PDB file of N, CA, C and O in Angstrom:
ATOM      1  N   MET A   1     131.415 139.819  84.039  1.00  0.00           N
ATOM      2  CA  MET A   1     130.202 139.037  83.758  1.00  0.00           C
ATOM      3  C   MET A   1     130.106 137.893  84.758  1.00  0.00           C
ATOM      4  O   MET A   1     131.041 137.097  84.847  1.00  0.00           O
ATOM      5  N   PRO A   2     129.010 137.774  85.518  1.00  0.00           N
ATOM      6  CA  PRO A   2     128.907 136.704  86.534  1.00  0.00           C
ATOM      7  C   PRO A   2     128.697 135.348  85.859  1.00  0.00           C
ATOM      8  O   PRO A   2     128.127 135.246  84.773  1.00  0.00           O
ATOM      9  N   LYS A   3     129.180 134.315  86.545  1.00  0.00           N
ATOM     10  CA  LYS A   3     129.010 132.980  86.068  1.00  0.00           C
ATOM     11  C   LYS A   3     127.565 132.513  86.289  1.00  0.00           C
ATOM     12  O   LYS A   3     126.859 132.988  87.178  1.00  0.00           O
ATOM     13  N   LYS A   4     127.159 131.559  85.439  1.00  0.00           N
ATOM     14  CA  LYS A   4     125.834 130.993  85.617  1.00  0.00           C
ATOM     15  C   LYS A   4     125.830 130.105  86.864  1.00  0.00           C
ATOM     16  O   LYS A   4     126.779 129.360  87.105  1.00  0.00           O
ATOM     17  N   VAL A   5     124.774 130.188  87.638  1.00  0.00           N
ATOM     18  CA  VAL A   5     124.626 129.308  88.786  1.00  0.00           C
ATOM     19  C   VAL A   5     124.035 128.011  88.281  1.00  0.00           C
ATOM     20  O   VAL A   5     123.040 127.997  87.556  1.00  0.00           O
ATOM     21  N   SER A   6     124.686 126.890  88.692  1.00  0.00           N
ATOM     22  CA  SER A   6     124.205 125.601  88.209  1.00  0.00           C
ATOM     23  C   SER A   6     122.844 125.281  88.807  1.00  0.00           C
ATOM     24  O   SER A   6     122.395 125.935  89.748  1.00  0.00           O
ATOM     25  N   SER A   7     122.197 124.273  88.251  1.00  0.00           N
ATOM     26  CA  SER A   7     120.855 123.918  88.641  1.00  0.00           C
ATOM     27  C   SER A   7     120.794 123.408  90.053  1.00  0.00           C
ATOM     28  O   SER A   7     119.696 123.199  90.569  1.00  0.00           O
ATOM     29  N   GLY A   8     121.922 123.194  90.713  1.00  0.00           N
ATOM     30  CA  GLY A   8     121.950 122.761  92.111  1.00  0.00           C
ATOM     31  C   GLY A   8     121.887 121.247  92.273  1.00  0.00           C
ATOM     32  O   GLY A   8     121.335 120.752  93.255  1.00  0.00           O
ATOM     33  N   LYS A   9     122.440 120.519  91.330  1.00  0.00           N
ATOM     34  CA  LYS A   9     122.437 119.065  91.482  1.00  0.00           C
ATOM     35  C   LYS A   9     123.227 118.676  92.723  1.00  0.00           C
ATOM     36  O   LYS A   9     124.226 119.313  93.053  1.00  0.00           O
ATOM     37  N   VAL A  10     122.789 117.653  93.395  1.00  0.00           N
ATOM     38  CA  VAL A  10     123.432 117.186  94.595  1.00  0.00           C
ATOM     39  C   VAL A  10     123.810 115.708  94.423  1.00  0.00           C
ATOM     40  O   VAL A  10     123.023 114.915  93.906  1.00  0.00           O
ATOM     41  N   LEU A  11     124.993 115.360  94.853  1.00  0.00           N
ATOM     42  CA  LEU A  11     125.475 113.952  94.779  1.00  0.00           C
ATOM     43  C   LEU A  11     125.509 113.444  96.188  1.00  0.00           C
ATOM     44  O   LEU A  11     126.031 114.093  97.096  1.00  0.00           O
ATOM     45  N   ARG A  12     124.920 112.220  96.365  1.00  0.00           N
ATOM     46  CA  ARG A  12     125.007 111.537  97.643  1.00  0.00           C
ATOM     47  C   ARG A  12     126.143 110.543  97.544  1.00  0.00           C
ATOM     48  O   ARG A  12     126.133 109.676  96.671  1.00  0.00           O
ATOM     49  N   VAL A  13     127.114 110.653  98.419  1.00  0.00           N
ATOM     50  CA  VAL A  13     128.300 109.805  98.382  1.00  0.00           C
ATOM     51  C   VAL A  13     128.347 108.987  99.670  1.00  0.00           C
ATOM     52  O   VAL A  13     128.226 109.528 100.769  1.00  0.00           O
ATOM     53  N   THR A  14     128.524 107.680  99.517  1.00  0.00           N
ATOM     54  CA  THR A  14     128.607 106.762 100.679  1.00  0.00           C
ATOM     55  C   THR A  14     129.917 106.036 100.630  1.00  0.00           C
ATOM     56  O   THR A  14     130.293 105.506  99.584  1.00  0.00           O
ATOM     57  N   LEU A  15     130.627 105.995 101.738  1.00  0.00           N
ATOM     58  CA  LEU A  15     131.881 105.257 101.856  1.00  0.00           C
ATOM     59  C   LEU A  15     131.554 103.807 102.144  1.00  0.00           C
ATOM     60  O   LEU A  15     131.044 103.490 103.219  1.00  0.00           O
ATOM     61  N   VAL A  16     131.845 102.894 101.174  1.00  0.00           N
ATOM     62  CA  VAL A  16     131.419 101.498 101.311  1.00  0.00           C
ATOM     63  C   VAL A  16     132.622 100.568 101.528  1.00  0.00           C
ATOM     64  O   VAL A  16     132.445  99.396 101.858  1.00  0.00           O
ATOM     65  N   LYS A  17     133.844 101.090 101.345  1.00  0.00           N
ATOM     66  CA  LYS A  17     135.011 100.264 101.528  1.00  0.00           C
ATOM     67  C   LYS A  17     136.052 101.052 102.297  1.00  0.00           C
ATOM     68  O   LYS A  17     136.227 102.250 102.077  1.00  0.00           O
ATOM     69  N   SER A  18     136.755 100.360 103.219  1.00  0.00           N
ATOM     70  CA  SER A  18     137.721 101.029 104.065  1.00  0.00           C
ATOM     71  C   SER A  18     138.942 101.490 103.242  1.00  0.00           C
ATOM     72  O   SER A  18     139.423 100.760 102.375  1.00  0.00           O
ATOM     73  N   PRO A  19     139.441 102.725 103.528  1.00  0.00           N
ATOM     74  CA  PRO A  19     140.635 103.210 102.827  1.00  0.00           C
ATOM     75  C   PRO A  19     141.935 102.649 103.399  1.00  0.00           C
ATOM     76  O   PRO A  19     143.015 103.008 102.929  1.00  0.00           O
ATOM     77  N   ILE A  20     141.855 101.783 104.393  1.00  0.00           N
ATOM     78  CA  ILE A  20     143.077 101.187 104.974  1.00  0.00           C
ATOM     79  C   ILE A  20     143.804 100.367 103.900  1.00  0.00           C
ATOM     80  O   ILE A  20     143.185  99.512 103.266  1.00  0.00           O
ATOM     81  N   GLY A  21     145.068 100.603 103.689  1.00  0.00           N
ATOM     82  CA  GLY A  21     145.849  99.894 102.764  1.00  0.00           C
ATOM     83  C   GLY A  21     145.938 100.576 101.402  1.00  0.00           C
ATOM     84  O   GLY A  21     146.606 100.072 100.500  1.00  0.00           O
ATOM     85  N   TYR A  22     145.265 101.726 101.246  1.00  0.00           N
ATOM     86  CA  TYR A  22     145.337 102.499 100.017  1.00  0.00           C
ATOM     87  C   TYR A  22     146.271 103.678 100.176  1.00  0.00           C
ATOM     88  O   TYR A  22     146.664 104.009 101.294  1.00  0.00           O
ATOM     89  N   LYS A  23     146.630 104.313  99.084  1.00  0.00           N
ATOM     90  CA  LYS A  23     147.594 105.391  99.120  1.00  0.00           C
ATOM     91  C   LYS A  23     147.118 106.567  99.946  1.00  0.00           C
ATOM     92  O   LYS A  23     145.915 106.801 100.067  1.00  0.00           O
ATOM     93  N   ILE A  24     148.048 107.303 100.510  1.00  0.00           N
ATOM     94  CA  ILE A  24     147.741 108.419 101.410  1.00  0.00           C
ATOM     95  C   ILE A  24     146.946 109.532 100.730  1.00  0.00           C
ATOM     96  O   ILE A  24     146.136 110.197 101.376  1.00  0.00           O
ATOM     97  N   ASP A  25     147.172 109.741  99.425  1.00  0.00           N
ATOM     98  CA  ASP A  25     146.422 110.778  98.709  1.00  0.00           C
ATOM     99  C   ASP A  25     144.936 110.366  98.576  1.00  0.00           C
ATOM    100  O   ASP A  25     144.067 111.237  98.565  1.00  0.00           O
ATOM    101  N   GLN A  26     144.644 109.107  98.478  1.00  0.00           N
ATOM    102  CA  GLN A  26     143.244 108.654  98.414  1.00  0.00           C
ATOM    103  C   GLN A  26     142.573 108.813  99.803  1.00  0.00           C
ATOM    104  O   GLN A  26     141.394 109.156  99.886  1.00  0.00           O
ATOM    105  N   LYS A  27     143.321 108.565 100.869  1.00  0.00           N
ATOM    106  CA  LYS A  27     142.807 108.768 102.215  1.00  0.00           C
ATOM    107  C   LYS A  27     142.509 110.248 102.447  1.00  0.00           C
ATOM    108  O   LYS A  27     141.497 110.605 103.049  1.00  0.00           O
ATOM    109  N   ALA A  28     143.409 111.102 101.957  1.00  0.00           N
ATOM    110  CA  ALA A  28     143.257 112.535 102.087  1.00  0.00           C
ATOM    111  C   ALA A  28     142.010 113.038 101.325  1.00  0.00           C
ATOM    112  O   ALA A  28     141.291 113.921 101.792  1.00  0.00           O
ATOM    113  N   THR A  29     141.784 112.452 100.153  1.00  0.00           N
ATOM    114  CA  THR A  29     140.635 112.836  99.364  1.00  0.00           C
ATOM    115  C   THR A  29     139.337 112.461 100.065  1.00  0.00           C
ATOM    116  O   THR A  29     138.379 113.232 100.042  1.00  0.00           O
ATOM    117  N   ILE A  30     139.294 111.298 100.680  1.00  0.00           N
ATOM    118  CA  ILE A  30     138.116 110.871 101.436  1.00  0.00           C
ATOM    119  C   ILE A  30     137.853 111.822 102.589  1.00  0.00           C
ATOM    120  O   ILE A  30     136.705 112.192 102.836  1.00  0.00           O
ATOM    121  N   ARG A  31     138.914 112.229 103.307  1.00  0.00           N
ATOM    122  CA  ARG A  31     138.728 113.155 104.414  1.00  0.00           C
ATOM    123  C   ARG A  31     138.297 114.537 103.941  1.00  0.00           C
ATOM    124  O   ARG A  31     137.486 115.192 104.594  1.00  0.00           O
ATOM    125  N   ALA A  32     138.834 114.981 102.811  1.00  0.00           N
ATOM    126  CA  ALA A  32     138.486 116.272 102.249  1.00  0.00           C
ATOM    127  C   ALA A  32     137.020 116.361 101.824  1.00  0.00           C
ATOM    128  O   ALA A  32     136.404 117.424 101.893  1.00  0.00           O
ATOM    129  N   LEU A  33     136.483 115.245 101.390  1.00  0.00           N
ATOM    130  CA  LEU A  33     135.070 115.179 101.039  1.00  0.00           C
ATOM    131  C   LEU A  33     134.162 115.207 102.258  1.00  0.00           C
ATOM    132  O   LEU A  33     132.970 115.496 102.151  1.00  0.00           O
ATOM    133  N   GLY A  34     134.725 114.910 103.396  1.00  0.00           N
ATOM    134  CA  GLY A  34     133.921 114.910 104.648  1.00  0.00           C
ATOM    135  C   GLY A  34     133.523 113.555 105.132  1.00  0.00           C
ATOM    136  O   GLY A  34     132.737 113.433 106.071  1.00  0.00           O
ATOM    137  N   LEU A  35     134.048 112.532 104.509  1.00  0.00           N
ATOM    138  CA  LEU A  35     133.733 111.154 104.944  1.00  0.00           C
ATOM    139  C   LEU A  35     134.678 110.760 106.061  1.00  0.00           C
ATOM    140  O   LEU A  35     135.896 110.900 105.949  1.00  0.00           O
ATOM    141  N   ARG A  36     134.081 110.252 107.166  1.00  0.00           N
ATOM    142  CA  ARG A  36     134.871 109.875 108.337  1.00  0.00           C
ATOM    143  C   ARG A  36     134.740 108.402 108.689  1.00  0.00           C
ATOM    144  O   ARG A  36     135.702 107.788 109.150  1.00  0.00           O
ATOM    145  N   ARG A  37     133.529 107.813 108.471  1.00  0.00           N
ATOM    146  CA  ARG A  37     133.280 106.451 108.941  1.00  0.00           C
ATOM    147  C   ARG A  37     132.708 105.628 107.758  1.00  0.00           C
ATOM    148  O   ARG A  37     132.198 106.172 106.778  1.00  0.00           O
ATOM    149  N   MET A  38     132.819 104.318 107.902  1.00  0.00           N
ATOM    150  CA  MET A  38     132.207 103.403 106.938  1.00  0.00           C
ATOM    151  C   MET A  38     130.689 103.612 106.936  1.00  0.00           C
ATOM    152  O   MET A  38     130.066 103.878 107.963  1.00  0.00           O
ATOM    153  N   ASN A  39     130.121 103.477 105.713  1.00  0.00           N
ATOM    154  CA  ASN A  39     128.696 103.627 105.527  1.00  0.00           C
ATOM    155  C   ASN A  39     128.119 104.984 105.828  1.00  0.00           C
ATOM    156  O   ASN A  39     126.901 105.146 105.901  1.00  0.00           O
ATOM    157  N   GLN A  40     129.004 105.984 106.006  1.00  0.00           N
ATOM    158  CA  GLN A  40     128.542 107.351 106.210  1.00  0.00           C
ATOM    159  C   GLN A  40     128.189 107.924 104.842  1.00  0.00           C
ATOM    160  O   GLN A  40     128.894 107.699 103.859  1.00  0.00           O
ATOM    161  N   THR A  41     127.082 108.671 104.797  1.00  0.00           N
ATOM    162  CA  THR A  41     126.657 109.284 103.562  1.00  0.00           C
ATOM    163  C   THR A  41     126.727 110.809 103.706  1.00  0.00           C
ATOM    164  O   THR A  41     126.307 111.366 104.721  1.00  0.00           O
ATOM    165  N   ILE A  42     127.266 111.478 102.670  1.00  0.00           N
ATOM    166  CA  ILE A  42     127.334 112.902 102.668  1.00  0.00           C
ATOM    167  C   ILE A  42     126.705 113.402 101.384  1.00  0.00           C
ATOM    168  O   ILE A  42     126.539 112.639 100.432  1.00  0.00           O
ATOM    169  N   GLU A  43     126.349 114.691 101.349  1.00  0.00           N
ATOM    170  CA  GLU A  43     125.834 115.288 100.109  1.00  0.00           C
ATOM    171  C   GLU A  43     126.774 116.386  99.699  1.00  0.00           C
ATOM    172  O   GLU A  43     127.140 117.232 100.515  1.00  0.00           O
ATOM    173  N   GLN A  44     127.175 116.386  98.431  1.00  0.00           N
ATOM    174  CA  GLN A  44     128.038 117.372  97.880  1.00  0.00           C
ATOM    175  C   GLN A  44     127.409 117.963  96.612  1.00  0.00           C
ATOM    176  O   GLN A  44     126.751 117.249  95.854  1.00  0.00           O
ATOM    177  N   LYS A  45     127.611 119.267  96.383  1.00  0.00           N
ATOM    178  CA  LYS A  45     127.146 119.881  95.143  1.00  0.00           C
ATOM    179  C   LYS A  45     127.930 119.304  93.972  1.00  0.00           C
ATOM    180  O   LYS A  45     129.129 119.051  94.082  1.00  0.00           O
ATOM    181  N   ASP A  46     127.268 119.105  92.887  1.00  0.00           N
ATOM    182  CA  ASP A  46     127.897 118.555  91.675  1.00  0.00           C
ATOM    183  C   ASP A  46     128.732 119.640  91.008  1.00  0.00           C
ATOM    184  O   ASP A  46     128.212 120.674  90.588  1.00  0.00           O
ATOM    185  N   SER A  47     130.040 119.384  90.918  1.00  0.00           N
ATOM    186  CA  SER A  47     130.964 120.323  90.226  1.00  0.00           C
ATOM    187  C   SER A  47     132.069 119.512  89.635  1.00  0.00           C
ATOM    188  O   SER A  47     132.279 118.363  90.024  1.00  0.00           O
ATOM    189  N   PRO A  48     132.792 120.097  88.688  1.00  0.00           N
ATOM    190  CA  PRO A  48     133.955 119.378  88.071  1.00  0.00           C
ATOM    191  C   PRO A  48     134.986 118.968  89.135  1.00  0.00           C
ATOM    192  O   PRO A  48     135.546 117.874  89.059  1.00  0.00           O
ATOM    193  N   ALA A  49     135.238 119.831  90.116  1.00  0.00           N
ATOM    194  CA  ALA A  49     136.230 119.550  91.133  1.00  0.00           C
ATOM    195  C   ALA A  49     135.808 118.335  91.993  1.00  0.00           C
ATOM    196  O   ALA A  49     136.616 117.454  92.287  1.00  0.00           O
ATOM    197  N   ILE A  50     134.531 118.317  92.381  1.00  0.00           N
ATOM    198  CA  ILE A  50     134.047 117.198  93.202  1.00  0.00           C
ATOM    199  C   ILE A  50     134.033 115.933  92.354  1.00  0.00           C
ATOM    200  O   ILE A  50     134.386 114.865  92.854  1.00  0.00           O
ATOM    201  N   ARG A  51     133.633 116.021  91.080  1.00  0.00           N
ATOM    202  CA  ARG A  51     133.641 114.847  90.220  1.00  0.00           C
ATOM    203  C   ARG A  51     135.044 114.261  90.093  1.00  0.00           C
ATOM    204  O   ARG A  51     135.214 113.042  90.086  1.00  0.00           O
ATOM    205  N   GLY A  52     136.051 115.133  89.993  1.00  0.00           N
ATOM    206  CA  GLY A  52     137.444 114.666  89.918  1.00  0.00           C
ATOM    207  C   GLY A  52     137.857 113.943  91.160  1.00  0.00           C
ATOM    208  O   GLY A  52     138.526 112.912  91.093  1.00  0.00           O
ATOM    209  N   MET A  53     137.463 114.477  92.316  1.00  0.00           N
ATOM    210  CA  MET A  53     137.796 113.852  93.625  1.00  0.00           C
ATOM    211  C   MET A  53     137.104 112.463  93.704  1.00  0.00           C
ATOM    212  O   MET A  53     137.706 111.483  94.143  1.00  0.00           O
ATOM    213  N   LEU A  54     135.840 112.412  93.273  1.00  0.00           N
ATOM    214  CA  LEU A  54     135.117 111.139  93.362  1.00  0.00           C
ATOM    215  C   LEU A  54     135.703 110.096  92.378  1.00  0.00           C
ATOM    216  O   LEU A  54     135.732 108.901  92.671  1.00  0.00           O
ATOM    217  N   ASN A  55     136.163 110.574  91.221  1.00  0.00           N
ATOM    218  CA  ASN A  55     136.740 109.653  90.254  1.00  0.00           C
ATOM    219  C   ASN A  55     138.006 109.032  90.795  1.00  0.00           C
ATOM    220  O   ASN A  55     138.325 107.898  90.440  1.00  0.00           O
ATOM    221  N   LYS A  56     138.743 109.735  91.643  1.00  0.00           N
ATOM    222  CA  LYS A  56     139.973 109.233  92.191  1.00  0.00           C
ATOM    223  C   LYS A  56     139.744 108.108  93.189  1.00  0.00           C
ATOM    224  O   LYS A  56     140.612 107.250  93.353  1.00  0.00           O
ATOM    225  N   ILE A  57     138.579 108.089  93.871  1.00  0.00           N
ATOM    226  CA  ILE A  57     138.294 107.095  94.881  1.00  0.00           C
ATOM    227  C   ILE A  57     137.025 106.264  94.583  1.00  0.00           C
ATOM    228  O   ILE A  57     136.352 105.753  95.477  1.00  0.00           O
ATOM    229  N   ILE A  58     136.750 106.167  93.288  1.00  0.00           N
ATOM    230  CA  ILE A  58     135.498 105.525  92.842  1.00  0.00           C
ATOM    231  C   ILE A  58     135.385 104.055  93.355  1.00  0.00           C
ATOM    232  O   ILE A  58     134.280 103.550  93.553  1.00  0.00           O
ATOM    233  N   HIS A  59     136.530 103.393  93.562  1.00  0.00           N
ATOM    234  CA  HIS A  59     136.538 102.018  94.002  1.00  0.00           C
ATOM    235  C   HIS A  59     136.180 101.882  95.517  1.00  0.00           C
ATOM    236  O   HIS A  59     135.979 100.769  96.004  1.00  0.00           O
ATOM    237  N   LEU A  60     136.104 102.988  96.230  1.00  0.00           N
ATOM    238  CA  LEU A  60     135.823 102.940  97.658  1.00  0.00           C
ATOM    239  C   LEU A  60     134.421 103.497  98.038  1.00  0.00           C
ATOM    240  O   LEU A  60     134.016 103.428  99.198  1.00  0.00           O
ATOM    241  N   ILE A  61     133.704 104.038  97.055  1.00  0.00           N
ATOM    242  CA  ILE A  61     132.472 104.769  97.348  1.00  0.00           C
ATOM    243  C   ILE A  61     131.318 104.307  96.463  1.00  0.00           C
ATOM    244  O   ILE A  61     131.508 103.613  95.464  1.00  0.00           O
ATOM    245  N   LYS A  62     130.103 104.722  96.871  1.00  0.00           N
ATOM    246  CA  LYS A  62     128.890 104.528  96.065  1.00  0.00           C
ATOM    247  C   LYS A  62     128.336 105.933  95.841  1.00  0.00           C
ATOM    248  O   LYS A  62     128.240 106.709  96.792  1.00  0.00           O
ATOM    249  N   ILE A  63     127.969 106.277  94.604  1.00  0.00           N
ATOM    250  CA  ILE A  63     127.466 107.607  94.257  1.00  0.00           C
ATOM    251  C   ILE A  63     126.033 107.522  93.761  1.00  0.00           C
ATOM    252  O   ILE A  63     125.705 106.692  92.912  1.00  0.00           O
ATOM    253  N   GLU A  64     125.176 108.395  94.303  1.00  0.00           N
ATOM    254  CA  GLU A  64     123.811 108.497  93.815  1.00  0.00           C
ATOM    255  C   GLU A  64     123.568 109.935  93.450  1.00  0.00           C
ATOM    256  O   GLU A  64     123.993 110.841  94.167  1.00  0.00           O
ATOM    257  N   GLU A  65     122.871 110.166  92.315  1.00  0.00           N
ATOM    258  CA  GLU A  65     122.586 111.535  91.922  1.00  0.00           C
ATOM    259  C   GLU A  65     121.262 112.018  92.450  1.00  0.00           C
ATOM    260  O   GLU A  65     120.878 113.161  92.201  1.00  0.00           O
TER     261      GLU A  65
END
């Protein structure tokens, strides 16, 4: 049985604080999301996995739905 396709919500994520001085796993999470520079904005599909990644670095980013 195929899974339901979600409605296609998109999250806009902006890196607003530098990851310098934070743990290496938080830096790796930022890179895995595709964020490279300060004030860079990316769009990611809304999913539980992405929400978990964003929750880990919530103090460094700004999220818009």
